[in-house]
C-alpha positions in Angstrom: 48.7 155.7 -2.0 48.3 152.6 0.3 45.0 151.8 -1.4 46.5 151.8 -4.9 49.6 149.9 -3.8 47.6 147.2 -2.2 45.7 146.6 -5.5 49.0 146.4 -7.4 50.7 144.1 -4.9 47.8 141.6 -5.0 48.4 141.1 -8.8 51.8 139.7 -8.0 50.5 137.3 -5.4 48.1 135.5 -7.8 49.0 131.8 -8.3 48.6 132.1 -12.1 51.3 134.8 -12.2 53.8 132.5 -10.4 52.9 129.5 -12.5 53.5 131.7 -15.6 56.8 133.0 -14.3 58.1 129.4 -13.6 57.0 128.2 -17.0 58.7 131.2 -18.7 61.9 130.5 -16.8 61.7 126.8 -17.8 61.5 127.8 -21.5 64.8 129.8 -21.2 66.7 127.7 -18.7 68.9 124.8 -19.7 70.2 123.7 -16.3 66.9 123.8 -14.4 64.5 123.4 -17.3 62.9 120.2 -16.1 62.6 121.2 -12.4 61.1 124.6 -13.3 58.6 122.9 -15.7 57.5 120.5 -13.0 57.2 123.3 -10.5 55.2 125.4 -12.8 52.8 122.6 -13.6 52.5 121.7 -9.9 51.7 125.3 -8.9 49.1 125.5 -11.7 47.4 122.3 -10.7 47.4 122.9 -7.0 45.7 126.3 -7.4 43.3 125.2 -10.1 41.4 122.3 -8.5 38.4 122.6 -6.1 39.8 120.0 -3.7 42.6 122.2 -2.5 40.6 125.5 -2.3 37.6 123.8 -0.7 39.8 122.2 2.0 41.4 125.5 2.7 38.1 127.3 2.8 36.7 125.0 5.4 39.7 125.7 7.6 39.7 129.5 6.9 36.0 130.4 7.1 34.6 131.6 10.4 31.6 129.9 11.9 28.4 131.8 12.6 27.7 133.0 16.1 24.6 131.8 17.8 22.2 134.7 17.4 18.9 132.8 17.2 16.2 134.1 19.5 18.0 137.3 20.4 17.7 140.9 19.3 20.5 143.3 18.5 20.5 147.1 17.9 22.0 146.8 14.4 23.3 144.5 11.7 26.4 145.8 9.9 26.2 145.0 6.2 29.5 145.2 4.3 29.3 146.3 0.7 30.8 144.6 -2.4 27.7 142.9 -3.6 26.6 145.5 -6.1 28.4 146.2 -9.4 28.0 148.9 -12.0 27.2 148.2 -15.6 28.5 150.2 -18.6 25.6 152.6 -18.4 26.3 153.5 -14.8 23.4 151.4 -13.3 23.8 149.1 -10.4 23.0 145.4 -10.2 23.4 142.6 -7.6 26.5 140.5 -8.2 27.5 137.0 -6.9 28.0 138.4 -3.4 24.4 139.4 -3.0 23.7 136.8 -0.3 25.2 139.5 2.0 22.3 141.7 1.3 19.7 138.9 1.5 21.1 137.8 4.9 21.0 141.3 6.4 17.4 141.9 5.2 16.4 138.5 6.6 17.8 139.4 10.0 16.0 142.7 10.0 12.7 141.3 8.8 12.6 138.5 11.4 13.4 141.0 14.2 16.9 139.9 15.0 18.3 143.4 14.1 16.5 146.7 14.7 18.6 148.7 12.3 20.6 148.1 9.1 24.0 149.8 8.8 25.4 149.6 5.3 29.0 150.5 4.7 30.6 150.7 1.2 31.9 153.3 -1.1 33.8 153.0 -4.4 36.6 150.5 -4.0 37.7 150.8 -7.6 40.7 152.6 -9.0 38.4 154.2 -11.5 36.0 156.6 -9.8 32.4 157.2 -11.0 29.2 158.9 -9.9 27.6 155.6 -9.1 27.5 154.7 -5.4 26.6 151.3 -3.9 25.1 153.0 -0.9 22.5 154.8 -2.9 21.6 151.6 -4.7 21.3 149.7 -1.4 19.2 152.4 0.1 16.7 152.2 -2.7 16.7 148.4 -2.5 15.9 148.6 1.2 13.1 151.0 0.6 11.5 148.4 -1.7 11.6 146.0 1.2 9.8 148.6 3.4 12.8 149.5 5.5 12.3 153.2 6.6 15.1 155.8 6.5 14.9 156.0 10.3 16.2 152.5 10.6 18.9 152.7 7.9 22.5 154.0 8.6 24.6 154.6 5.4 28.3 155.0 4.9 29.3 155.8 1.2 32.9 156.7 1.8 34.7 153.4 2.8 37.0 152.0 0.1 38.2 148.9 2.0 37.4 146.8 5.1 39.6 149.0 7.4 37.5 152.0 6.4 34.3 150.0 6.7 35.2 149.5 10.4 36.2 153.1 11.0 33.2 154.7 9.5 30.8 152.1 10.9 32.0 153.0 14.4 31.4 156.7 13.8 27.8 156.0 12.6 27.0 153.7 15.5 28.3 156.1 18.1 26.4 158.9 16.6 23.2 156.9 16.5 23.9 155.7 20.1 23.3 152.1 19.2 24.6 149.6 21.8 26.8 146.6 21.0 27.1 143.8 20.2 26.4 144.1 16.5 25.7 141.4 13.9 28.4 141.5 11.2 27.3 140.2 7.8 29.7 139.5 5.0 30.9 136.7 2.8 32.4 133.7 4.7 35.8 134.1 3.0 35.9 137.7 4.1 34.7 137.3 7.7 37.9 136.5 9.4 39.6 139.7 8.2 36.5 141.8 8.7 36.0 140.6 12.2 39.6 141.3 13.1 39.5 144.9 11.8 36.2 145.7 13.4 37.4 144.4 16.8 40.7 146.4 16.4 38.5 149.5 16.0 36.8 148.7 19.3 33.6 147.3 18.0 32.0 144.2 19.5 30.7 142.1 16.6 29.1 138.7 16.1 30.0 137.0 12.9 27.1 136.0 10.5 28.9 134.7 7.4 27.2 133.8 4.1 28.1 133.3 0.5 30.4 130.3 1.0 32.8 129.5 -1.9 33.4 125.8 -1.2 31.3 123.0 -2.6 29.3 120.9 -0.1 30.3 117.5 -1.4 33.3 115.8 -2.9 33.1 114.5 -6.5 35.4 113.7 -9.4 35.1 117.3 -10.6 36.9 118.6 -7.6 40.3 117.2 -8.9 39.9 118.6 -12.4 41.4 122.0 -13.1 38.9 124.8 -13.5 38.9 128.6 -13.8 36.4 128.8 -10.9 38.8 127.1 -8.5 41.6 129.6 -9.5 39.3 132.5 -9.0 38.4 131.2 -5.5 42.1 130.8 -4.6 42.7 134.4 -5.7 40.0 135.6 -3.3 41.4 133.6 -0.4 44.9 134.7 -1.1 43.8 138.3 -1.0 42.1 137.7 2.3 45.1 136.0 3.8 47.4 138.8 2.8 44.9 141.4 4.1 44.5 139.5 7.4 48.3 139.4 8.0 48.7 143.1 7.2 45.8 143.9 9.6 47.5 141.8 12.3 50.8 143.6 12.1 49.5 147.2 11.5 
């Protein structure tokens, strides 16, 4: 129930929804028409330019821990970087730097094992599992089953932490562990893993913000709005995790 409710509530937190509400009210309000119109346009502009979302991203994103030259028992790779097509086949999506980063850490000897955690986080269930896809992909890189730990049940970050802990305890792998996920997701993920008693070192990747400022950063774009939606989801999730 909580899983479904969280999906629904997020829709009402999207900036485009509130901009739309303000503009609709402006169309029907005589007394506050001008104020509502200005507010709607202001909300739309603020959440549709890269300047604002990039600035927020630099403040929100967690910096990587210093893991160079050290070796750890396992890297924890969070799912969400594989999507399912209409034929039920998997493919790497825009979050695939998560996978690339984890494999890199394994190949260079920084991590002895790869723990992947991720089930089906969609409301619509299917036979496809991200875990099976990732396992096959790791085999192609020459990673043996003996060094792979898989969780195919977790539907959200809280369950990622819970099921990862069970696997790590069962495998008797000692902390700390290198946690790999997208930069925008790391703050919430690290909090939840630590609340579950796991000592993790952040290794973020897949940054959303642009590296340099240019005139395009002040021009409204769908990409900026999409990035804001991601960050807002993370902020809400982080606050919920803090108080639960």
